[in-house]
ZAMAR-190508 format. One record per residue (C-alpha): x, y, z. Coordinates in Angstrom, 3 decimals. Layout:
# ZAMAR-190508
<site east="X" north="Y" up="Z"/>
...
//
This chain:
# ZAMAR-190508
<site east="72.867" north="14.287" up="-58.661"/>
<site east="73.402" north="13.234" up="-55.170"/>
<site east="72.849" north="16.754" up="-53.963"/>
<site east="69.570" north="16.876" up="-55.813"/>
<site east="68.491" north="13.614" up="-54.179"/>
<site east="69.483" north="14.909" up="-50.746"/>
<site east="67.551" north="18.071" up="-51.327"/>
<site east="64.552" north="16.107" up="-52.541"/>
<site east="64.678" north="13.827" up="-49.479"/>
<site east="65.095" north="16.891" up="-47.213"/>
<site east="62.134" north="18.583" up="-48.915"/>
<site east="60.021" north="15.466" up="-48.561"/>
<site east="60.997" north="15.106" up="-44.908"/>
<site east="60.152" north="18.781" up="-44.231"/>
<site east="56.836" north="18.373" up="-46.045"/>
<site east="56.118" north="15.264" up="-44.044"/>
<site east="57.052" north="17.062" up="-40.833"/>
<site east="54.727" north="19.944" up="-41.776"/>
<site east="51.884" north="17.505" up="-42.425"/>
<site east="52.541" north="15.774" up="-39.100"/>
<site east="52.399" north="19.114" up="-37.255"/>
<site east="49.111" north="19.999" up="-38.973"/>
<site east="47.701" north="16.602" up="-38.058"/>
<site east="48.892" north="17.051" up="-34.475"/>
<site east="47.037" north="20.394" up="-34.264"/>
<site east="43.925" north="18.834" up="-35.784"/>
<site east="44.107" north="15.921" up="-33.330"/>
<site east="44.506" north="18.364" up="-30.447"/>
<site east="41.434" north="20.332" up="-31.586"/>
<site east="39.461" north="17.124" up="-32.017"/>
<site east="40.454" north="15.962" up="-28.536"/>
<site east="39.245" north="19.295" up="-27.098"/>
<site east="35.988" north="18.964" up="-28.988"/>
<site east="35.533" north="15.376" up="-27.782"/>
<site east="36.119" north="16.561" up="-24.195"/>
<site east="33.454" north="19.259" up="-24.629"/>
<site east="30.986" north="16.769" up="-26.077"/>
<site east="31.715" north="14.311" up="-23.236"/>
<site east="31.031" north="17.027" up="-20.657"/>
<site east="27.753" north="17.925" up="-22.364"/>
<site east="26.833" north="14.248" up="-22.577"/>
<site east="27.519" north="13.830" up="-18.857"/>
<site east="25.249" north="16.799" up="-18.156"/>
<site east="22.492" north="15.362" up="-20.320"/>
<site east="22.928" north="11.968" up="-18.682"/>
<site east="22.586" north="13.569" up="-15.227"/>
<site east="19.460" north="15.446" up="-16.365"/>
<site east="17.910" north="12.230" up="-17.697"/>
<site east="18.711" north="10.433" up="-14.433"/>
<site east="17.112" north="13.242" up="-12.432"/>
<site east="14.028" north="13.190" up="-14.668"/>
<site east="13.703" north="9.429" up="-14.269"/>
<site east="13.988" north="9.724" up="-10.485"/>
<site east="11.426" north="12.508" up="-10.313"/>
<site east="9.164" north="10.571" up="-12.674"/>
<site east="9.226" north="7.638" up="-10.284"/>
<site east="8.323" north="9.956" up="-7.418"/>
<site east="5.424" north="11.407" up="-9.376"/>
<site east="4.271" north="7.928" up="-10.319"/>
<site east="4.286" north="6.867" up="-6.668"/>
<site east="2.314" north="9.985" up="-5.646"/>
<site east="-0.204" north="9.444" up="-8.452"/>
<site east="-0.598" north="5.817" up="-7.463"/>
<site east="-1.140" north="6.811" up="-3.834"/>
<site east="-3.678" north="9.422" up="-4.845"/>
<site east="-5.522" north="6.932" up="-7.026"/>
<site east="-5.696" north="4.445" up="-4.154"/>
<site east="-6.946" north="7.176" up="-1.850"/>
<site east="-9.614" north="8.300" up="-4.316"/>
<site east="-10.758" north="4.696" up="-4.799"/>
<site east="-11.017" north="4.319" up="-1.027"/>
<site east="-13.015" north="7.537" up="-0.753"/>
<site east="-15.350" north="6.453" up="-3.538"/>
<site east="-15.907" north="3.112" up="-1.822"/>
<site east="-16.553" north="4.860" up="1.485"/>
<site east="-18.981" north="7.270" up="-0.175"/>
<site east="-20.833" north="4.363" up="-1.760"/>
<site east="-21.036" north="2.681" up="1.644"/>
<site east="-22.372" north="5.888" up="3.188"/>
<site east="-24.931" north="6.343" up="0.446"/>
<site east="-26.236" north="2.832" up="1.082"/>
<site east="-26.391" north="3.286" up="4.844"/>
<site east="-29.155" north="4.761" up="6.963"/>
<site east="-26.753" north="7.417" up="8.196"/>
<site east="-26.690" north="9.025" up="4.771"/>
<site east="-30.453" north="9.173" up="4.636"/>
<site east="-30.467" north="10.707" up="8.110"/>
<site east="-27.901" north="13.309" up="6.984"/>
<site east="-30.094" north="14.160" up="3.997"/>
<site east="-33.049" north="14.620" up="6.332"/>
<site east="-30.965" north="16.966" up="8.477"/>
<site east="-29.863" north="18.908" up="5.373"/>
<site east="-33.498" north="19.276" up="4.321"/>
<site east="-34.403" north="20.357" up="7.858"/>
<site east="-31.624" north="22.949" up="7.840"/>
<site east="-32.908" north="24.349" up="4.547"/>
<site east="-36.449" north="24.528" up="5.984"/>
<site east="-35.150" north="26.265" up="9.120"/>
<site east="-33.242" north="28.784" up="6.976"/>
<site east="-36.381" north="29.523" up="4.985"/>
<site east="-38.321" north="30.250" up="8.205"/>
<site east="-40.360" north="27.051" up="8.626"/>
<site east="-41.962" north="26.240" up="11.981"/>
<site east="-40.618" north="23.401" up="14.152"/>
<site east="-43.785" north="21.340" up="13.660"/>
<site east="-43.378" north="21.538" up="9.856"/>
<site east="-39.764" north="20.369" up="10.134"/>
<site east="-40.799" north="17.488" up="12.418"/>
<site east="-43.486" north="16.414" up="9.946"/>
<site east="-41.408" north="16.658" up="6.767"/>
<site east="-38.013" north="15.496" up="8.038"/>
<site east="-38.926" north="12.966" up="10.734"/>
<site east="-36.949" north="14.745" up="13.472"/>
<site east="-37.887" north="15.184" up="17.089"/>
<site east="-39.359" north="18.499" up="18.178"/>
<site east="-36.201" north="19.313" up="20.166"/>
<site east="-34.012" north="18.643" up="17.094"/>
<site east="-36.232" north="20.838" up="14.933"/>
<site east="-36.182" north="23.686" up="17.472"/>
<site east="-32.405" north="23.433" up="17.777"/>
<site east="-31.998" north="23.610" up="14.014"/>
<site east="-34.222" north="26.650" up="13.883"/>
<site east="-32.117" north="28.392" up="16.543"/>
<site east="-28.877" north="27.526" up="14.762"/>
<site east="-29.908" north="28.206" up="11.157"/>
<site east="-32.691" north="30.778" up="11.248"/>
<site east="-31.815" north="33.840" up="9.122"/>
//
């Protein structure tokens, strides 16, 4: 019976060795897979970092643009309230009259310009 016991122990040891080899192969495959996943994760992490950095840049540009637009709106409001804007509107109206063929005296009367200004506008903008 001793031989049978030795054979049984040898069989069990060989079976155990076979199982250990299978587990070693599985562990090796799992380690490879973990390495692949880690590399992909690093790539995703780099992409997220780049997106965050570019998002901050876009945010800064948008903020700068908003400040600039606000400044332009304020400046436009100031211009609209000033006499200069009214004078520019008079010149625009005078230009339109000159383009439509109006006489200098008509432009002077309607747009409150001097005769020289009206004649100059007619020379510059007459069709």
